[in-house]
C-alpha positions, 0 to 999 in steps of 0.5 A: 963574567957572568951577569944574574938577574935578581928578580923583585917580586913578579913570577920568575918563571915568565920573567925567564921566559920573556927575557928568552923570547926577547933575545932571540927576537934580537938575535942573541946567540953564540956569537952575538952575546947579550951584554949589559948594553945589549939587555940595557936596550930591550924593552919589555912591558910585563903584565899586571903580577896576577895575569903574570901568576896566570899565565904561570899556571898555564904554562906549568901545565903545559909543562907538565902535560909535556912531562907526561907524555915524555914518560910514554916514549920508551914504552912506544919505542920498545913497543915499535920495535916489538912490532918491526921485530915481529913484522920482519920475522 
């Protein structure tokens, strides 16, 4: 069975993050599934909408920085291989 959460207002990205965090604290896993009853037992307090938007902006900014840094990994790995090859020959 698949459960769908429809977000009526608020910031969906923030809600998903908070639910994921609450699920971890509740111990949800592959063996302890997040059933409707377990989800209903969660108590989640959301900040005002303006604060939600600010938080999402910060999260998106951080994700953007991570993606930017991740784009350098292939170049750095090839440079590492080149340096190792030169040092070992």
